RODO-2510 file (C-alpha; in nm, 4 decimals, decimal comma):
residues 278
     n   res          X          Y          Z
     1     m    -7,9249    -1,7777   -14,5484
     2     n    -8,0397    -2,0842   -14,7589
     3     f    -8,3533    -2,2397   -14,6801
     4     q    -8,6063    -2,5328   -14,8259
     5     i    -8,9822    -2,5446   -14,7229
     6     i    -9,1701    -2,8147   -14,7111
     7     k    -9,5121    -2,7775   -14,7010
     8     t    -9,6949    -3,0498   -14,5473
     9     k   -10,0473    -3,1477   -14,6314
    10     k   -10,3200    -3,3612   -14,5801
    11     i   -10,3933    -3,5505   -14,9173
    12     n   -10,6929    -3,7005   -15,0205
    13     k   -10,9247    -3,7343   -15,2738
    14     v   -11,0751    -3,3674   -15,2745
    15     n   -10,7076    -3,2251   -15,2785
    16     t   -10,5850    -3,3532   -15,6097
    17     f   -10,4361    -2,9884   -15,6621
    18     a   -10,2463    -3,0026   -15,3342
    19     y   -10,1010    -3,3373   -15,4404
    20     l   -10,0234    -3,2213   -15,7319
    21     a    -9,8222    -2,9553   -15,6173
    22     l    -9,6546    -3,1043   -15,3264
    23     i    -9,4975    -3,3790   -15,6540
    24     v    -9,3617    -3,1224   -15,8393
    25     l    -9,1948    -2,9481   -15,5385
    26     l    -9,0476    -3,2370   -15,4099
    27     s    -8,9889    -3,3411   -15,8096
    28     s    -8,7781    -2,9868   -15,8069
    29     c    -8,6020    -2,9864   -15,4995
    30     q    -8,5064    -3,3578   -15,6544
    31     k    -8,3441    -3,1559   -15,9225
    32     d    -8,1612    -2,8661   -15,7621
    33     g    -7,8464    -3,1091   -15,6931
    34     i    -7,9186    -3,1518   -15,3199
    35     q    -8,1950    -3,4212   -15,4107
    36     d    -8,0189    -3,6562   -15,5602
    37     l    -8,0300    -3,9263   -15,2470
    38     p    -7,7661    -4,1096   -15,2603
    39     k    -7,7725    -4,4853   -15,2056
    40     r    -7,5778    -4,6327   -14,8838
    41     s    -7,6389    -4,9146   -14,6612
    42     w    -7,5862    -4,9090   -14,2701
    43     e    -7,4404    -5,0618   -13,9835
    44     l    -7,5441    -5,0136   -13,6544
    45     t    -7,2583    -4,9245   -13,4559
    46     w    -7,4223    -4,7149   -13,1204
    47     s    -7,7454    -4,6839   -12,9867
    48     d    -7,9263    -4,5752   -12,6616
    49     d    -8,3274    -4,5600   -12,6675
    50     f    -8,3180    -4,4148   -12,3124
    51     n    -8,5224    -4,7827   -12,1802
    52     g    -8,4246    -4,7390   -11,7959
    53     t    -8,7072    -4,6391   -11,5084
    54     a    -8,8500    -4,3351   -11,4507
    55     g    -8,7208    -4,0901   -11,2737
    56     s    -8,3335    -4,2557   -11,3813
    57     a    -8,0379    -4,0868   -11,4485
    58     p    -7,8993    -4,1725   -11,7791
    59     d    -7,6658    -4,4328   -11,8814
    60     n    -7,3835    -4,3446   -11,7458
    61     s    -7,1899    -4,5807   -11,9294
    62     k    -7,3080    -4,4167   -12,2309
    63     w    -7,3182    -4,0343   -12,1459
    64     n    -7,1617    -3,7872   -11,9578
    65     f    -7,3347    -3,4306   -11,7615
    66     d    -7,1478    -3,0955   -11,8401
    67     l    -7,2380    -2,9461   -11,5531
    68     g    -7,2631    -2,5483   -11,4204
    69     t    -7,2255    -2,2224   -11,6214
    70     g    -7,0632    -2,0671   -11,9520
    71     t    -6,7772    -2,0261   -11,7545
    72     n    -6,7093    -2,4023   -11,7660
    73     g    -6,6622    -2,3627   -12,1672
    74     w    -7,0122    -2,2916   -12,2875
    75     g    -6,9816    -1,9031   -12,3654
    76     n    -7,2637    -1,7696   -12,6316
    77     s    -7,3732    -1,5299   -12,3056
    78     e    -7,6078    -1,8478   -12,2370
    79     l    -7,8364    -1,8103   -11,8883
    80     q    -7,8503    -2,1152   -11,7693
    81     t    -7,6877    -2,3466   -11,5468
    82     y    -7,6817    -2,7327   -11,6021
    83     t    -7,7035    -2,9745   -11,3924
    84     n    -7,7345    -3,3531   -11,3560
    85     q    -8,0897    -3,3076   -11,1276
    86     s    -8,3890    -3,5369   -11,2428
    87     s    -8,5707    -3,2116   -11,2014
    88     n    -8,4001    -3,1054   -11,5420
    89     i    -8,3056    -3,4616   -11,6725
    90     q    -8,4658    -3,8198   -11,6476
    91     q    -8,5202    -4,0703   -11,8227
    92     d    -8,9288    -4,0976   -11,8289
    93     g    -8,9836    -4,5160   -11,8178
    94     n    -9,1367    -4,5104   -12,1701
    95     g    -8,8115    -4,5094   -12,3653
    96     r    -8,7870    -4,1438   -12,3376
    97     l    -8,5415    -3,8590   -12,2729
    98     l    -8,6403    -3,5474   -12,0994
    99     i    -8,4257    -3,2396   -12,1308
   100     t    -8,5924    -3,0183   -11,9131
   101     a    -8,4998    -2,6524   -11,8801
   102     r    -8,6304    -2,4629   -11,6201
   103     s    -8,7117    -2,0838   -11,4410
   104     g    -8,6231    -1,9575   -11,1461
   105     g    -8,2790    -1,9236   -11,1243
   106     f    -8,2439    -2,0623   -11,4723
   107     t    -8,1242    -2,4583   -11,5054
   108     s    -8,1334    -2,7210   -11,7537
   109     a    -7,8879    -3,0219   -11,8561
   110     r    -7,6013    -3,0761   -12,1420
   111     i    -7,4575    -3,4331   -12,2051
   112     n    -7,2339    -3,5616   -12,4010
   113     t    -7,0350    -3,9273   -12,5351
   114     k    -6,6731    -3,7202   -12,4765
   115     g    -6,4555    -4,0376   -12,4222
   116     k    -6,6640    -4,2921   -12,4066
   117     f    -6,8396    -4,3273   -12,7404
   118     a    -6,6980    -4,1669   -13,1232
   119     q    -6,7005    -4,2156   -13,4641
   120     a    -6,5636    -4,0292   -13,7933
   121     y    -6,7957    -4,0940   -14,0300
   122     g    -7,0956    -4,3002   -14,0871
   123     r    -7,5189    -4,1968   -14,0090
   124     f    -7,6157    -4,0161   -13,6456
   125     e    -8,0079    -3,9854   -13,5499
   126     a    -8,1989    -3,8462   -13,3227
   127     r    -8,5911    -3,8480   -13,3160
   128     i    -8,6733    -3,5760   -13,0900
   129     k    -8,9305    -3,3592   -12,9641
   130     t    -8,8438    -3,0378   -12,8996
   131     t    -8,9372    -2,7455   -12,7235
   132     h    -9,0551    -2,3636   -12,8440
   133     g    -9,0636    -1,9874   -12,6770
   134     p    -8,8019    -1,6956   -12,6840
   135     g    -8,4778    -1,7911   -12,5671
   136     i    -8,4799    -2,1474   -12,5624
   137     w    -8,2334    -2,3287   -12,7715
   138     p    -8,2353    -2,7338   -12,8200
   139     a    -7,9808    -2,8523   -12,9834
   140     f    -7,8487    -3,2609   -13,1021
   141     w    -7,4666    -3,1819   -13,2334
   142     m    -7,1088    -3,3087   -13,1959
   143     m    -6,7712    -3,1928   -13,1473
   144     g    -6,4147    -3,2827   -13,2010
   145     a    -6,3020    -3,5513   -13,0040
   146     n    -5,9554    -3,4216   -13,0411
   147     i    -6,1001    -3,0642   -12,8410
   148     d    -5,8482    -3,0943   -12,5363
   149     s    -5,5838    -3,0818   -12,7866
   150     k    -5,7220    -2,9053   -13,0735
   151     p    -5,9521    -2,5691   -12,9364
   152     w    -6,2655    -2,4605   -13,1043
   153     p    -6,2967    -2,3950   -13,3662
   154     q    -6,0375    -2,6059   -13,4851
   155     c    -6,1568    -2,9785   -13,3096
   156     g    -6,5204    -2,8904   -13,5735
   157     e    -6,8276    -2,8871   -13,5324
   158     i    -7,1673    -3,0255   -13,6439
   159     d    -7,5193    -2,9110   -13,5403
   160     i    -7,7526    -3,1755   -13,6559
   161     l    -8,0322    -3,0029   -13,4868
   162     e    -8,0401    -2,6595   -13,3335
   163     q    -8,3688    -2,4568   -13,2614
   164     k    -8,4488    -2,1070   -13,1821
   165     g    -8,7960    -2,1025   -12,9281
   166     q    -8,9146    -1,8501   -13,1086
   167     e    -8,9024    -1,9358   -13,4329
   168     p    -9,0350    -2,3833   -13,3883
   169     h    -9,1459    -2,4184   -13,7374
   170     i    -8,7541    -2,4045   -13,8342
   171     t    -8,4615    -2,5550   -13,7823
   172     y    -8,0524    -2,5076   -13,8707
   173     s    -7,8091    -2,6896   -13,9439
   174     t    -7,4382    -2,5853   -13,9630
   175     i    -7,0823    -2,6421   -14,0180
   176     h    -6,8266    -2,4707   -13,7606
   177     g    -6,4498    -2,4608   -13,8629
   178     p    -6,1549    -2,2627   -13,8834
   179     g    -6,2099    -1,9717   -14,0539
   180     y    -6,6201    -2,0548   -14,0102
   181     a    -6,6622    -2,0548   -13,7156
   182     g    -6,9372    -1,8316   -13,4748
   183     g    -7,1054    -1,6014   -13,7684
   184     s    -6,9454    -1,7413   -14,0412
   185     s    -7,0153    -2,0814   -14,0014
   186     i    -7,2488    -2,2601   -14,2720
   187     a    -7,6019    -2,3058   -14,2180
   188     k    -7,8975    -2,3835   -14,3761
   189     m    -8,2636    -2,3349   -14,2144
   190     f    -8,5030    -2,6177   -14,3140
   191     s    -8,9192    -2,5215   -14,2352
   192     l    -9,2371    -2,6925   -14,2018
   193     e    -9,5048    -2,4810   -14,3354
   194     n    -9,8552    -2,5295   -14,1451
   195     d    -9,6698    -2,6579   -13,8454
   196     r    -9,3537    -2,6687   -13,6067
   197     f    -9,1303    -2,8939   -13,5048
   198     d    -9,2807    -2,9147   -13,1450
   199     n    -9,5844    -3,0284   -13,1699
   200     d    -9,4585    -3,4096   -13,2982
   201     f    -9,0871    -3,6214   -13,2615
   202     h    -8,9052    -3,5808   -13,5939
   203     i    -8,5522    -3,7870   -13,7051
   204     y    -8,2653    -3,5408   -13,7516
   205     a    -7,9369    -3,6930   -13,8645
   206     v    -7,6208    -3,6135   -14,0332
   207     e    -7,4872    -3,8281   -14,2696
   208     w    -7,0949    -3,8263   -14,3267
   209     g    -6,7904    -3,9735   -14,4638
   210     t    -6,4856    -3,8691   -14,6071
   211     d    -6,5686    -3,5552   -14,8523
   212     f    -6,9786    -3,4837   -14,7908
   213     i    -7,1993    -3,4123   -14,4575
   214     d    -7,5690    -3,4712   -14,6070
   215     f    -7,8435    -3,3559   -14,3314
   216     y    -8,1989    -3,4812   -14,2726
   217     v    -8,4803    -3,4238   -14,1463
   218     d    -8,7358    -3,7155   -14,1133
   219     n    -8,5476    -3,8732   -14,3993
   220     f    -8,5510    -3,5614   -14,6606
   221     l    -8,1971    -3,4446   -14,7889
   222     f    -8,2078    -3,0212   -14,7738
   223     h    -7,7956    -2,9294   -14,6954
   224     r    -7,5110    -3,1186   -14,8144
   225     i    -7,1531    -2,9874   -14,7575
   226     t    -6,8574    -3,0350   -14,9661
   227     p    -6,5115    -2,9306   -14,8944
   228     e    -6,5301    -2,7142   -15,1976
   229     t    -6,8268    -2,5297   -14,9751
   230     l    -6,5265    -2,4464   -14,7699
   231     k    -6,3749    -2,2224   -15,0810
   232     g    -6,0021    -2,3724   -14,9941
   233     k    -6,0363    -2,3484   -14,6258
   234     e    -5,9872    -2,6474   -14,3872
   235     w    -6,1833    -2,9724   -14,3489
   236     v    -6,1476    -3,0838   -13,9928
   237     f    -6,3961    -3,3336   -14,0752
   238     n    -6,1989    -3,6331   -14,1094
   239     q    -6,1534    -3,7422   -13,7301
   240     p    -6,4054    -3,9049   -13,4824
   241     f    -6,6497    -3,6808   -13,2933
   242     f    -6,9071    -3,7781   -13,0198
   243     i    -7,2586    -3,6933   -12,9590
   244     i    -7,4213    -3,3529   -12,7359
   245     l    -7,7670    -3,2987   -12,5926
   246     n    -7,8824    -2,9593   -12,4579
   247     v    -8,2038    -2,7577   -12,4171
   248     a    -7,9868    -2,3679   -12,3549
   249     i    -8,1798    -2,0972   -12,2221
   250     g    -8,0832    -1,7853   -12,3698
   251     g    -7,7735    -1,7071   -12,5395
   252     n    -7,5949    -1,4925   -12,8516
   253     y    -7,7784    -1,6653   -13,0825
   254     v    -8,1657    -1,6968   -12,9827
   255     g    -8,1322    -1,4320   -12,7354
   256     f    -8,2928    -1,4157   -12,4243
   257     p    -8,6392    -1,5368   -12,3023
   258     t    -8,9442    -1,2727   -12,2614
   259     a    -9,2070    -1,2361   -12,0332
   260     g    -9,4195    -1,4456   -12,2725
   261     t    -9,1687    -1,8012   -12,2808
   262     p    -9,3374    -2,0364   -12,0999
   263     f    -9,1212    -2,2461   -11,8302
   264     p    -9,0465    -2,5280   -11,7998
   265     q    -8,9695    -2,6737   -12,1387
   266     t    -8,9014    -3,0174   -12,1743
   267     m    -8,7206    -3,1826   -12,5049
   268     m    -8,8311    -3,5661   -12,5454
   269     v    -8,5402    -3,7473   -12,7495
   270     d    -8,7055    -4,0670   -12,7787
   271     y    -8,3585    -4,2943   -12,9525
   272     v    -7,9981    -4,1527   -13,0545
   273     k    -7,8849    -4,4443   -13,3427
   274     v    -7,5317    -4,4485   -13,4812
   275     y    -7,4271    -4,6128   -13,8066
   276     k    -7,1319    -4,6644   -14,0302
   277     q    -7,1396    -4,7329   -14,3861
   278     r    -7,1542    -5,0969   -14,5010
***
């Protein structure tokens, strides 16, 4: 995999060298064919700010629960049972959704907008504080709305945020499709130096059009995919996709929890917003 490291430092008058180094790094990124920032204008089409009362479930006019174990279609050798219990998922009364992975049977939660909202193209964005610990797998991602007639990976998958809890300074973006799924998926990692994603909220986004998929962290464009990236394989990102939020436990991607994995682990979602291009 390729990767992009962004050095996050406090800049002051006595740290001129670090400041200049940061400017050089960012300038280099802008010249590498990735940071030629596109000028796009957006109009909000869908959002959830999670403003429900403390302890309440997410808005059922917007979200569905996925329930059960991996035998229901989310394999990867994951350990968790997904529930709709408040101990695993609730709004906190302060504008945040809490998805909590727990030990003692390994439970967590997963929600999606299938059948309630899907959109082709636009900007899909969430502000999230993630989790940590070996075997913990937080994610913000999308699946093709035609999954019932075109099973995965033909339906396509766009992973805006995936993290391995044992590497809390790294986040991954990935696409899956026919001929480039699972271990052959197209992925890139983005790393923080001297910081961790679970220390604070970050904005994870994808901007998607007919012939591009651009991935951002905190509005920094670090990964661009085009049909040419697929080298002749089928581009299936030309139809509506729905949104998924979850925290998995274990699985082929992250490995399994250890004696040192701290539980419970909570992913905090401040908002999810979707825009279309004007």
